[in-house]
Backbone as JSON, one array per atom type, in Angstrom:
{
  "sequence": "MTSHPSATTRRDLLAATTARLRAAGLDEPAREARLLVKAALGLTDADLIARDEVAVEDGHIVHLTALTSRRAGGEPLARLTGRREFWSLDLALSPDTLVPRPETEILVEAALAAFPERDSPLRILDLGTGSGAILAALLAERPAAYGVGVDRAEGAARQASINLERLGFSGRFGILVGEWAQAIGARFDLVVSNPPYIVTSDIATLEREVREHDPHLALDGGADGLEAYRAIAAALPGLLAPGGRVVLELGAGQEAAVAGLLRARNLTPTPARRDLAGIARAIVAEAP",
  "N": [[41.11, -4.02, -21.16], [39.09, -6.84, -21.6], [37.11, -7.74, -24.37], [33.89, -9.03, -24.44], [32.1, -11.44, -26.29], [28.84, -11.09, -27.79], [25.86, -12.6, -26.47], [24.17, -13.39, -28.36], [23.49, -15.72, -30.86], [24.54, -17.18, -34.03], [22.37, -18.6, -35.03], [20.26, -17.31, -33.72], [20.42, -14.77, -34.89], [19.88, -15.37, -37.56], [17.22, -16.23, -37.4], [15.97, -13.9, -36.41], [16.51, -12.08, -38.45], [15.2, -13.27, -40.62], [12.54, -13.05, -39.7], [12.24, -10.27, -39.67], [12.49, -9.61, -42.4], [10.36, -11.05, -43.42], [8.24, -9.69, -42.26], [8.49, -7.36, -43.65], [7.4, -8.03, -46.02], [8.73, -9.43, -48.03], [9.36, -11.84, -50.62], [10.93, -14.19, -50.32], [11.92, -14.59, -47.53], [13.47, -16.27, -45.78], [15.53, -17.36, -47.4], [16.78, -14.98, -48.25], [17.53, -13.89, -45.8], [19.46, -15.71, -44.94], [21.47, -15.24, -46.84], [22.1, -12.57, -46.28], [23.05, -12.76, -43.62], [25.29, -14.39, -44.03], [26.82, -12.65, -45.65], [27.2, -10.42, -43.96], [28.57, -11.47, -41.78], [30.63, -12.81, -42.91], [30.52, -15.56, -43.57], [30.28, -19.08, -44.51], [27.98, -21.42, -46.06], [28.33, -23.82, -44.7], [29.3, -22.93, -42.25], [27.0, -21.78, -41.14], [25.33, -23.95, -40.92], [26.67, -26.01, -39.47], [27.79, -24.69, -37.31], [26.01, -23.07, -35.88], [25.55, -22.22, -33.3], [27.48, -20.54, -32.43], [28.51, -17.61, -30.79], [27.91, -14.17, -31.65], [29.78, -11.27, -32.42], [29.26, -7.91, -31.23], [29.68, -5.84, -33.09], [29.32, -7.09, -35.57], [26.64, -7.69, -35.39], [25.49, -5.15, -35.41], [26.21, -4.35, -38.0], [24.82, -6.25, -39.58], [22.19, -5.63, -38.84], [21.92, -3.09, -39.96], [22.16, -3.72, -42.71], [19.89, -5.33, -43.0], [17.84, -3.51, -42.5], [18.14, -1.84, -44.71], [17.54, -3.64, -46.77], [14.87, -4.27, -46.12], [13.85, -1.83, -46.66], [13.8, -1.75, -49.4], [16.14, -1.85, -50.91], [18.06, -3.61, -53.3], [18.9, -7.05, -52.8], [21.24, -8.05, -54.01], [22.75, -5.74, -54.27], [23.38, -5.23, -51.66], [24.82, -7.47, -50.78], [26.74, -7.43, -52.68], [27.1, -9.24, -54.68], [26.08, -11.55, -57.29], [24.58, -14.43, -58.66], [24.95, -15.81, -61.87], [24.2, -17.82, -64.54], [25.19, -19.93, -63.08], [27.56, -18.88, -62.19], [29.56, -16.99, -59.98], [29.33, -13.62, -59.51], [30.81, -10.46, -58.89], [29.53, -7.23, -58.1], [29.29, -3.74, -59.04], [28.59, -0.21, -58.44], [28.29, 0.72, -61.04], [27.31, -1.31, -62.59], [24.63, -3.26, -63.93], [22.39, -5.36, -62.07], [22.64, -8.67, -62.88], [20.03, -10.28, -64.71], [17.72, -13.05, -64.54], [16.37, -13.5, -66.99], [18.2, -12.76, -68.9], [19.77, -14.92, -69.3], [18.54, -16.27, -71.32], [19.46, -15.04, -73.62], [22.09, -15.98, -73.58], [21.59, -18.72, -73.93], [20.53, -18.66, -76.54], [22.74, -17.75, -77.99], [24.56, -19.86, -77.6], [23.18, -21.9, -78.85], [23.34, -21.03, -81.44], [25.96, -21.51, -82.05], [26.75, -24.45, -81.72], [28.89, -26.24, -81.32], [31.05, -27.24, -78.87], [33.84, -26.89, -78.71], [34.4, -24.88, -80.47], [36.39, -22.33, -81.88], [35.6, -19.55, -81.14], [35.32, -16.03, -81.83], [34.34, -13.53, -79.81], [32.3, -10.71, -79.18], [31.19, -8.53, -76.74], [28.97, -6.11, -76.28], [28.49, -3.39, -74.19], [29.15, -4.58, -71.7], [28.96, -4.58, -68.9], [28.83, -6.2, -65.83], [30.19, -8.26, -66.93], [28.83, -10.59, -67.19], [27.45, -11.98, -69.33], [29.53, -12.48, -71.16], [31.24, -13.99, -69.55], [29.67, -16.3, -69.1], [29.54, -17.33, -71.71], [32.26, -17.81, -72.31], [32.73, -19.75, -70.42], [31.24, -21.87, -71.39], [32.23, -22.29, -73.91], [35.16, -23.27, -74.31], [37.3, -22.81, -76.05], [37.02, -20.29, -76.96], [37.55, -16.73, -77.45], [37.07, -13.59, -75.95], [35.93, -10.19, -76.22], [35.06, -7.47, -74.26], [33.1, -4.51, -74.07], [32.43, -1.4, -72.56], [30.67, 1.62, -71.77], [30.96, 2.78, -69.3], [33.56, 3.34, -67.12], [33.87, 2.19, -64.59], [32.24, -0.08, -64.76], [33.56, -1.53, -66.76], [35.96, -2.04, -65.45], [35.03, -3.69, -63.37], [34.04, -5.87, -64.8], [36.42, -6.9, -65.86], [37.71, -7.69, -63.49], [35.94, -9.69, -62.59], [36.05, -11.6, -64.69], [38.73, -12.33, -64.66], [38.93, -13.43, -62.08], [37.27, -15.61, -62.35], [38.74, -17.33, -63.81], [39.44, -16.9, -66.49], [41.72, -15.79, -67.54], [43.85, -14.49, -70.05], [42.07, -15.06, -72.03], [40.39, -13.03, -72.67], [39.61, -9.56, -73.35], [39.1, -6.26, -72.15], [37.52, -3.22, -72.88], [37.08, 0.35, -72.66], [34.6, 2.23, -74.06], [32.43, 3.8, -76.54], [30.0, 1.91, -77.46], [30.81, 0.26, -80.39], [32.91, 1.82, -81.24], [35.61, 1.75, -80.61], [36.52, -0.53, -81.76], [38.24, -2.52, -84.09], [38.13, -4.95, -85.35], [36.82, -8.13, -86.59], [34.15, -10.37, -85.71], [32.92, -13.61, -84.77], [30.68, -13.83, -83.25], [28.51, -11.5, -81.92], [27.25, -10.05, -79.04], [24.74, -8.52, -76.98], [23.23, -6.86, -74.26], [21.57, -4.29, -74.34], [20.78, -0.92, -73.12], [17.31, -0.52, -72.94], [15.0, 0.65, -72.06], [12.32, 2.89, -72.39], [12.84, 6.33, -72.02], [10.93, 7.9, -70.61], [9.63, 5.94, -69.22], [11.19, 5.06, -67.15], [10.73, 6.07, -64.6], [8.58, 4.59, -63.81], [9.42, 2.06, -63.25], [10.14, -0.85, -61.18], [10.98, -0.18, -57.79], [13.44, -1.19, -56.88], [14.9, -1.3, -59.19], [14.76, 1.27, -60.5], [15.87, 2.97, -58.58], [18.33, 1.94, -57.93], [19.77, 0.63, -59.96], [22.17, 1.52, -62.5], [21.33, 4.32, -64.43], [22.43, 4.78, -66.9], [22.68, 2.27, -67.95], [20.11, 1.55, -68.36], [18.52, 3.42, -69.78], [17.07, 3.75, -72.81], [16.53, 5.81, -74.53], [14.19, 8.05, -76.24], [12.4, 6.34, -77.56], [13.25, 3.88, -76.76], [14.97, 2.57, -78.45], [17.45, 3.56, -79.08], [20.07, 2.55, -78.51], [20.01, 0.15, -79.96], [19.95, 1.1, -82.59], [22.51, 2.23, -82.83], [24.12, -0.03, -82.45], [23.24, -1.73, -84.54], [24.03, -0.23, -86.77], [26.77, -0.51, -86.61], [27.24, -3.2, -86.98], [27.69, -4.36, -89.66], [30.42, -3.9, -90.02], [31.51, -5.33, -87.99], [30.84, -8.06, -87.86], [32.04, -11.21, -88.88], [32.01, -12.98, -92.05], [29.03, -14.81, -92.23], [28.74, -14.6, -89.53], [27.06, -14.07, -86.35], [24.67, -12.09, -84.56], [23.38, -11.58, -81.32], [20.83, -10.23, -79.52], [19.46, -8.9, -76.55], [16.03, -8.19, -75.84], [13.56, -5.7, -75.05], [10.15, -5.73, -73.84], [7.87, -6.01, -76.49], [9.56, -5.12, -78.52], [10.53, -6.61, -80.62], [9.76, -6.54, -83.43], [10.56, -3.97, -84.27], [13.35, -3.98, -83.77], [14.13, -6.13, -85.35], [13.6, -5.0, -87.83], [15.56, -2.97, -87.9], [17.85, -4.55, -88.06], [17.47, -5.95, -90.47], [17.68, -3.81, -92.21], [20.35, -3.47, -92.3], [21.26, -5.48, -93.83], [21.2, -7.94, -92.55], [19.97, -11.13, -91.44], [17.34, -11.79, -89.5], [15.99, -14.18, -87.14], [12.96, -15.59, -85.68], [12.47, -14.38, -82.38], [13.71, -15.76, -79.29], [11.62, -16.65, -76.57], [10.78, -15.6, -73.21], [9.77, -17.0, -69.99], [7.42, -15.7, -69.54], [6.41, -15.38, -72.01], [7.4, -13.27, -73.47], [9.13, -11.89, -76.19], [12.5, -12.26, -76.12], [15.23, -12.63, -76.87], [16.88, -11.96, -79.77], [18.18, -13.31, -82.78], [20.42, -12.74, -85.43], [21.84, -13.22, -88.67], [24.85, -12.62, -90.47], [25.58, -11.97, -93.96]],
  "CA": [[39.83, -4.66, -20.85], [38.73, -7.86, -22.58], [35.77, -7.59, -24.96], [33.17, -10.28, -24.42], [31.16, -11.53, -27.41], [27.42, -11.06, -27.47], [25.25, -13.91, -26.27], [23.37, -13.68, -29.54], [24.15, -16.7, -31.72], [24.25, -17.12, -35.46], [21.0, -19.09, -35.22], [19.36, -16.23, -33.29], [20.45, -13.71, -35.9], [19.19, -15.85, -38.76], [15.78, -16.23, -37.12], [15.51, -12.53, -36.29], [16.58, -11.45, -39.77], [14.1, -13.84, -41.39], [11.29, -12.46, -39.22], [12.19, -8.87, -40.1], [12.25, -9.56, -43.84], [9.0, -11.53, -43.63], [7.35, -8.59, -41.88], [8.59, -6.34, -44.71], [6.65, -8.51, -47.18], [9.58, -10.0, -49.07], [8.86, -13.15, -51.08], [11.76, -15.3, -49.85], [12.65, -14.04, -46.37], [14.45, -17.19, -45.22], [16.69, -17.42, -48.3], [17.48, -13.7, -48.23], [18.15, -13.73, -44.49], [20.68, -16.52, -44.93], [22.48, -14.55, -47.65], [22.52, -11.38, -45.55], [23.86, -13.18, -42.48], [26.58, -14.83, -44.56], [27.56, -11.49, -46.11], [27.55, -9.55, -42.84], [29.48, -12.15, -40.86], [31.7, -13.45, -43.67], [30.38, -16.99, -43.32], [29.88, -20.0, -45.56], [26.8, -22.22, -45.71], [28.73, -24.81, -43.7], [29.37, -22.25, -40.95], [25.66, -21.58, -40.6], [24.69, -25.24, -40.64], [27.38, -26.81, -38.48], [28.26, -23.9, -36.17], [25.02, -22.0, -35.7], [25.47, -21.82, -31.89], [28.58, -19.63, -32.13], [28.07, -16.25, -30.45], [28.29, -13.16, -32.64], [30.25, -10.01, -31.84], [28.29, -6.8, -31.34], [29.9, -5.09, -34.33], [28.69, -7.82, -36.67], [25.18, -7.55, -35.23], [25.15, -3.8, -35.87], [26.34, -4.35, -39.47], [23.7, -7.02, -40.13], [20.96, -4.87, -38.61], [21.88, -2.03, -40.97], [21.87, -4.34, -44.0], [18.5, -5.8, -42.98], [16.99, -2.32, -42.63], [18.22, -1.39, -46.1], [16.79, -4.59, -47.6], [13.45, -4.08, -45.83], [13.47, -0.57, -47.28], [13.7, -1.88, -50.84], [17.41, -1.94, -51.62], [18.22, -4.98, -53.8], [19.79, -7.95, -52.06], [22.53, -8.14, -54.68], [23.51, -4.53, -53.97], [23.83, -5.32, -50.27], [25.87, -8.5, -50.67], [27.76, -7.14, -53.67], [27.3, -10.41, -55.53], [24.91, -12.14, -57.92], [24.88, -15.6, -59.47], [24.43, -15.81, -63.23], [24.67, -19.0, -65.27], [25.92, -20.67, -62.05], [28.83, -18.22, -61.94], [29.47, -15.98, -58.93], [29.81, -12.35, -60.03], [30.81, -9.29, -58.03], [28.88, -6.08, -58.72], [29.71, -2.39, -58.64], [27.49, 0.72, -58.72], [28.18, 0.98, -62.48], [26.82, -2.49, -63.3], [23.31, -3.81, -63.67], [22.29, -6.68, -61.45], [22.24, -9.59, -63.96], [18.68, -10.8, -64.56], [17.57, -14.43, -65.05], [15.95, -13.55, -68.38], [19.35, -12.57, -69.77], [20.3, -16.25, -69.62], [17.95, -16.67, -72.6], [20.41, -14.57, -74.63], [23.2, -16.94, -73.58], [21.09, -19.95, -74.56], [20.41, -18.43, -77.98], [24.09, -17.67, -78.56], [25.14, -21.2, -77.6], [22.47, -22.67, -79.88], [23.83, -20.58, -82.76], [27.28, -22.12, -82.22], [26.59, -25.59, -80.81], [30.1, -27.03, -81.09], [31.66, -26.76, -77.63], [35.25, -26.51, -78.89], [34.52, -23.91, -81.56], [37.28, -21.21, -81.49], [34.83, -18.34, -81.45], [35.72, -14.67, -81.46], [33.1, -12.99, -79.26], [32.27, -9.3, -78.76], [30.07, -8.23, -75.85], [28.81, -4.66, -76.23], [27.8, -3.04, -72.95], [29.41, -5.82, -70.97], [28.53, -4.48, -67.5], [29.6, -7.05, -64.9], [30.85, -9.32, -67.7], [28.05, -11.81, -66.97], [27.19, -12.71, -70.57], [30.81, -12.93, -71.7], [31.73, -15.07, -68.67], [28.89, -17.5, -69.37], [29.92, -17.87, -73.02], [33.61, -18.35, -72.2], [32.66, -20.97, -69.63], [30.64, -22.94, -72.2], [33.01, -22.47, -75.14], [36.51, -23.11, -73.75], [38.28, -22.38, -77.05], [36.63, -18.96, -77.42], [38.18, -15.52, -76.92], [36.05, -12.56, -75.93], [36.21, -8.77, -75.93], [33.92, -6.76, -73.68], [33.19, -3.05, -74.16], [31.4, -0.68, -71.81], [30.87, 3.07, -71.71], [31.29, 3.15, -67.92], [34.87, 2.81, -66.73], [33.69, 1.33, -63.43], [31.7, -1.37, -65.21], [34.64, -2.24, -67.46], [36.89, -2.52, -64.43], [34.41, -4.79, -62.66], [34.01, -7.01, -65.71], [37.77, -7.47, -65.92], [37.95, -8.37, -62.22], [35.15, -10.92, -62.56], [36.55, -12.58, -65.66], [40.02, -12.81, -64.16], [38.7, -14.27, -60.9], [36.6, -16.83, -62.78], [39.71, -18.21, -64.45], [39.5, -16.7, -67.94], [42.92, -15.02, -67.86], [44.4, -14.8, -71.36], [41.01, -15.37, -73.0], [39.48, -11.9, -72.82], [40.09, -8.19, -73.25], [38.03, -5.34, -71.79], [37.77, -1.87, -73.35], [36.11, 1.4, -72.37], [34.28, 2.9, -75.32], [31.04, 4.02, -76.92], [29.62, 0.78, -78.29], [31.89, -0.4, -81.14], [33.8, 2.82, -81.83], [37.01, 1.41, -80.35], [36.76, -1.87, -82.28], [38.68, -2.58, -85.48], [38.23, -6.36, -85.75], [35.55, -8.8, -86.88], [33.85, -11.4, -84.73], [31.94, -14.64, -85.13], [29.49, -13.64, -82.43], [28.35, -10.24, -81.2], [26.12, -10.13, -78.12], [24.53, -7.29, -76.22], [22.01, -6.55, -73.52], [21.72, -2.84, -74.31], [19.68, -0.21, -72.45], [16.16, -0.52, -73.86], [13.83, 1.23, -71.42], [11.95, 4.23, -72.86], [13.24, 7.28, -70.98], [9.79, 8.32, -69.79], [9.13, 4.81, -68.44], [12.11, 4.71, -66.06], [10.11, 6.43, -63.32], [7.54, 3.61, -63.48], [10.04, 0.77, -62.98], [10.19, -1.25, -59.78], [11.88, 0.67, -57.0], [14.78, -1.79, -56.82], [15.6, -1.0, -60.44], [14.87, 2.7, -60.81], [16.66, 3.7, -57.6], [19.62, 1.32, -57.61], [20.52, 0.27, -61.17], [22.66, 2.73, -63.18], [20.43, 4.74, -65.51], [23.15, 4.65, -68.17], [22.46, 0.91, -68.44], [18.66, 1.36, -68.51], [17.86, 4.42, -70.62], [17.18, 3.48, -74.23], [16.14, 6.97, -75.32], [12.77, 8.41, -76.32], [11.59, 5.19, -78.0], [13.88, 2.66, -76.28], [15.72, 1.9, -79.53], [18.65, 4.31, -79.39], [21.25, 1.67, -78.51], [19.89, -0.81, -81.06], [20.34, 1.78, -83.83], [23.97, 2.35, -82.85], [24.7, -1.36, -82.63], [22.93, -2.21, -85.89], [24.85, 0.5, -87.73], [28.15, -0.98, -86.53], [27.36, -4.65, -87.21], [28.33, -4.78, -90.92], [31.87, -3.85, -89.88], [31.93, -6.13, -86.84], [30.59, -9.48, -88.02], [32.71, -11.98, -89.92], [31.03, -13.62, -92.92], [28.29, -15.86, -91.56], [28.69, -14.34, -88.1], [25.72, -13.83, -85.81], [24.47, -11.18, -83.45], [22.28, -11.95, -80.42], [20.48, -9.05, -78.73], [18.31, -8.98, -75.64], [14.96, -7.27, -76.2], [12.51, -5.33, -74.12], [8.82, -6.16, -74.26], [7.29, -5.35, -77.65], [10.56, -4.5, -79.39], [11.05, -7.55, -81.61], [9.56, -6.11, -84.82], [11.37, -2.79, -84.56], [14.77, -4.35, -83.81], [14.3, -6.96, -86.56], [13.67, -4.07, -88.96], [16.87, -2.33, -87.89], [18.84, -5.54, -88.49], [17.27, -6.19, -91.92], [18.15, -2.63, -92.93], [21.81, -3.61, -92.4], [21.5, -6.69, -94.62], [21.27, -9.1, -91.68], [18.76, -11.95, -91.51], [16.92, -12.21, -88.16], [15.04, -15.28, -86.97], [12.04, -15.27, -84.57], [13.16, -14.27, -81.1], [13.4, -16.68, -78.19], [10.73, -16.03, -75.59], [11.0, -15.97, -71.82], [8.67, -17.78, -69.41], [6.2, -14.9, -69.62], [6.01, -15.28, -73.41], [7.94, -12.06, -74.08], [10.26, -12.09, -77.1], [13.58, -11.77, -75.25], [16.55, -12.67, -77.48], [16.79, -12.08, -81.22], [19.42, -13.71, -83.45], [20.48, -12.4, -86.85], [23.06, -13.72, -89.3], [25.45, -11.83, -91.52], [25.71, -12.68, -95.22]],
  "C": [[39.48, -5.64, -21.96], [37.31, -7.65, -23.06], [35.1, -8.95, -24.99], [32.18, -10.33, -25.56], [29.72, -11.5, -26.93], [26.91, -12.48, -27.27], [24.38, -14.3, -27.45], [24.13, -14.63, -30.46], [23.81, -16.48, -33.18], [22.81, -17.57, -35.73], [19.99, -18.01, -34.83], [19.27, -15.14, -34.36], [19.69, -14.12, -37.16], [17.68, -15.8, -38.56], [15.24, -14.8, -37.07], [15.49, -11.82, -37.64], [15.46, -11.98, -40.67], [12.78, -13.2, -41.0], [11.15, -11.02, -39.7], [11.88, -8.77, -41.59], [10.85, -10.07, -44.18], [7.99, -10.42, -43.32], [7.36, -7.48, -42.93], [7.9, -6.78, -45.99], [7.49, -9.07, -48.3], [9.17, -11.44, -49.38], [9.62, -14.33, -50.5], [12.58, -14.87, -48.63], [13.72, -14.97, -45.82], [15.71, -17.25, -46.08], [17.49, -16.11, -48.23], [18.17, -13.46, -46.89], [19.45, -14.5, -44.42], [21.8, -15.81, -45.71], [22.99, -13.3, -46.94], [23.42, -11.74, -44.37], [25.24, -13.63, -42.96], [27.44, -13.63, -44.97], [28.06, -10.64, -44.94], [28.62, -10.16, -41.94], [30.66, -12.82, -41.57], [31.71, -14.95, -43.51], [30.11, -17.77, -44.61], [28.59, -20.7, -45.13], [27.14, -23.23, -44.61], [28.82, -24.19, -42.31], [28.0, -22.11, -40.32], [25.01, -22.9, -40.2], [25.36, -25.94, -39.45], [27.76, -26.04, -37.22], [27.3, -22.75, -35.87], [24.88, -21.53, -34.26], [26.6, -20.86, -31.49], [28.03, -18.24, -31.85], [28.65, -15.24, -31.44], [28.7, -11.87, -31.95], [29.28, -8.88, -32.14], [28.45, -6.04, -32.65], [29.26, -5.77, -35.53], [27.17, -7.71, -36.6], [24.74, -6.19, -35.75], [25.18, -3.75, -37.4], [25.17, -5.09, -40.11], [22.39, -6.28, -39.97], [20.81, -3.76, -39.64], [21.55, -2.59, -42.35], [20.4, -4.77, -44.08], [17.55, -4.63, -43.14], [16.98, -1.82, -44.07], [17.44, -2.32, -47.02], [15.29, -4.43, -47.37], [12.93, -2.79, -46.46], [13.48, -0.59, -48.8], [15.0, -1.93, -51.6], [17.64, -3.38, -52.06], [19.22, -5.79, -52.98], [21.18, -7.99, -52.69], [23.38, -6.9, -54.43], [24.09, -4.59, -52.56], [24.95, -6.34, -50.1], [27.02, -8.24, -51.64], [28.01, -8.27, -54.64], [25.98, -10.85, -56.13], [25.36, -13.35, -58.72], [24.21, -15.46, -60.82], [25.04, -16.99, -63.96], [25.56, -19.86, -64.35], [27.32, -20.12, -61.79], [28.62, -17.12, -60.91], [30.12, -14.69, -59.42], [29.76, -11.28, -58.95], [30.23, -8.11, -58.81], [29.57, -4.79, -58.28], [28.55, -1.45, -58.93], [27.28, 0.98, -60.2], [27.59, -0.19, -63.26], [25.37, -2.78, -62.95], [23.43, -5.06, -62.81], [21.84, -7.64, -62.54], [20.88, -10.22, -63.67], [18.59, -12.23, -65.11], [17.19, -14.47, -66.53], [17.11, -13.35, -69.36], [20.01, -13.91, -70.1], [19.71, -16.78, -70.93], [18.84, -16.21, -73.76], [21.59, -15.54, -74.72], [22.78, -18.24, -74.25], [21.01, -19.8, -76.07], [21.78, -18.38, -78.64], [24.74, -19.04, -78.64], [24.48, -22.08, -78.66], [22.94, -22.29, -81.28], [25.19, -21.17, -83.08], [27.36, -23.33, -81.3], [27.85, -26.38, -80.52], [30.89, -26.44, -79.92], [33.09, -26.26, -77.84], [35.47, -25.53, -80.04], [35.37, -22.71, -81.11], [36.65, -19.86, -81.81], [35.57, -17.07, -81.05], [34.42, -13.95, -81.07], [33.29, -11.53, -78.87], [31.01, -9.06, -77.95], [29.99, -6.72, -75.68], [27.94, -4.27, -75.05], [27.94, -4.17, -71.95], [29.0, -5.77, -69.5], [29.43, -5.28, -66.57], [30.39, -8.12, -65.62], [30.08, -10.63, -67.65], [27.88, -12.63, -68.25], [28.5, -13.29, -71.12], [31.37, -14.08, -70.86], [30.99, -16.37, -68.95], [29.31, -18.15, -70.68], [31.33, -18.47, -72.99], [33.63, -19.65, -71.4], [32.15, -22.14, -70.47], [31.4, -23.22, -73.48], [34.49, -22.24, -74.81], [37.58, -22.71, -74.76], [38.01, -20.96, -77.54], [37.49, -17.88, -76.77], [37.16, -14.4, -77.0], [36.59, -11.18, -75.64], [34.94, -8.15, -75.39], [34.15, -5.26, -73.75], [32.1, -2.44, -73.3], [31.74, 0.81, -71.78], [31.33, 3.53, -70.34], [32.61, 2.51, -67.51], [34.76, 1.87, -65.54], [33.15, -0.03, -63.79], [32.79, -2.18, -65.91], [35.65, -2.82, -66.47], [36.32, -3.74, -63.7], [34.34, -6.04, -63.52], [35.37, -7.69, -65.77], [38.1, -8.24, -64.64], [37.21, -9.71, -62.18], [35.72, -11.99, -63.48], [37.89, -13.16, -65.22], [39.8, -13.79, -63.01], [38.06, -15.6, -61.28], [37.52, -17.75, -63.59], [39.86, -18.05, -65.95], [40.71, -15.85, -68.37], [43.5, -15.48, -69.2], [43.36, -15.06, -72.43], [40.06, -14.19, -73.2], [40.26, -10.58, -72.82], [38.9, -7.29, -72.94], [38.43, -3.92, -72.2], [36.71, -0.92, -72.83], [35.85, 2.14, -73.66], [32.78, 3.02, -75.55], [30.65, 2.96, -77.94], [30.83, 0.25, -79.05], [32.91, 0.58, -81.7], [35.28, 2.48, -81.65], [37.43, 0.09, -80.99], [37.16, -1.82, -83.74], [38.82, -4.0, -85.99], [36.84, -6.9, -86.07], [35.4, -10.02, -85.97], [32.84, -12.4, -85.29], [30.61, -14.38, -84.44], [29.56, -12.29, -81.74], [27.12, -10.37, -80.32], [25.98, -8.8, -77.4], [23.2, -7.34, -75.49], [22.03, -5.03, -73.33], [20.63, -2.18, -73.46], [18.5, -0.1, -73.41], [14.89, 0.04, -73.22], [13.57, 2.62, -72.0], [12.2, 5.21, -71.71], [12.08, 7.63, -70.05], [9.23, 7.19, -68.93], [10.01, 4.47, -67.23], [11.48, 4.99, -64.7], [9.06, 5.43, -62.88], [8.11, 2.23, -63.15], [9.95, 0.43, -61.5], [11.27, -0.44, -59.05], [13.3, 0.14, -56.97], [15.6, -1.45, -58.05], [15.82, 0.49, -60.6], [15.76, 3.46, -59.83], [18.07, 3.15, -57.42], [20.4, 0.83, -58.82], [20.98, 1.55, -61.87], [21.78, 3.08, -64.37], [21.11, 4.65, -66.87], [22.91, 3.28, -68.79], [20.98, 0.6, -68.65], [18.07, 2.19, -69.64], [18.13, 4.18, -72.1], [16.74, 4.63, -75.12], [14.63, 7.11, -75.42], [11.88, 7.26, -76.74], [12.18, 3.85, -77.56], [14.8, 1.98, -77.28], [17.06, 2.56, -79.86], [19.89, 3.42, -79.48], [21.2, 0.67, -79.66], [20.3, -0.17, -82.39], [21.86, 1.86, -83.93], [24.63, 1.0, -83.1], [24.47, -1.87, -84.05], [23.8, -1.53, -86.94], [26.28, -0.01, -87.76], [28.32, -2.42, -86.98], [27.99, -5.03, -88.55], [29.86, -4.77, -90.85], [32.41, -4.7, -88.75], [31.83, -7.63, -87.08], [31.43, -10.08, -89.15], [31.64, -12.58, -90.83], [30.35, -14.79, -92.23], [28.2, -15.7, -90.05], [27.27, -14.02, -87.65], [25.76, -12.81, -84.68], [23.28, -11.68, -82.64], [22.05, -10.76, -79.49], [19.34, -9.35, -77.78], [17.32, -7.89, -76.02], [14.12, -6.9, -74.99], [11.17, -5.77, -74.68], [8.34, -5.32, -75.45], [8.28, -4.77, -78.64], [11.03, -5.4, -80.53], [10.94, -7.01, -83.03], [10.46, -4.93, -85.18], [12.85, -3.14, -84.68], [15.05, -5.23, -85.03], [14.41, -6.07, -87.79], [15.01, -3.37, -89.05], [17.96, -3.28, -88.4], [18.71, -5.83, -89.99], [17.82, -5.02, -92.74], [19.67, -2.66, -93.1], [22.2, -4.91, -93.09], [21.76, -7.91, -93.75], [19.94, -9.83, -91.71], [18.37, -12.41, -90.11], [15.98, -13.42, -88.22], [14.12, -14.92, -85.8], [12.75, -15.34, -83.22], [12.77, -15.39, -80.14], [12.59, -15.94, -77.14], [11.07, -16.49, -74.18], [9.77, -16.69, -71.28], [7.35, -17.03, -69.43], [5.71, -14.75, -71.05], [6.54, -14.05, -74.13], [9.13, -12.41, -74.97], [11.5, -11.45, -76.45], [14.96, -11.74, -75.9], [16.42, -12.91, -78.97], [18.17, -12.4, -81.8], [19.34, -13.3, -84.9], [21.83, -12.81, -87.4], [23.53, -12.77, -90.38], [25.55, -12.63, -92.81], [27.0, -13.51, -95.27]]
}
């Protein structure tokens, strides 16, 4: 028996998905609907624009309906599509990785400003690399650099390696599984990290998309939110080359405490870069 495609077209699905997400109160229902339709049907933007009258098979409709219900119920879009753009790079995600946030690009900006020469042969260490987003952005902007990423979660380390390889950085990176810098025996010009910095008791108050879908290992900064910073700061004297710099992402209100931890290790911090909300977001410190 021949299976006949549904009379529902791509255009119909896009309209229906947009309406469903709008009814759920999402801020950008049209943009998110387009991304969900593309993910569910395996389409490109060109497919949706130039061939929106193509009928869709019932199985694809069922899959899209399920994805739309999950998004309307609060599951992050990036978790549903399995992808997120960061620094104009397309990254695949896994359950062990955070969804890269726009504010983390401020850390990348600070690191690039610390080493402004594009062809500088930097040695970069990314602690808690997750999806590899930060390391990928830095390797893209500094083509003579070599980077090492470390993560405690084996799944995150595996995903970072996949992303970096797919983005064309083969031969320019290494990925390790380890507890911060314990597996590292080299020195670097630049150390970067977006460590877990949420106070343990505050995790329950985070937005639902974060508290229910991001890995808690990548969120939980301990009783005061500074546990990871202490571990990183203690390792920095043995990680940074002379004149090397560290760039750390900060949580709200953590600048003074983290600056103190860095000074205690004979590093010299400068005032942190702020995000659009005025929050001190990325602190840079230099080794002697």
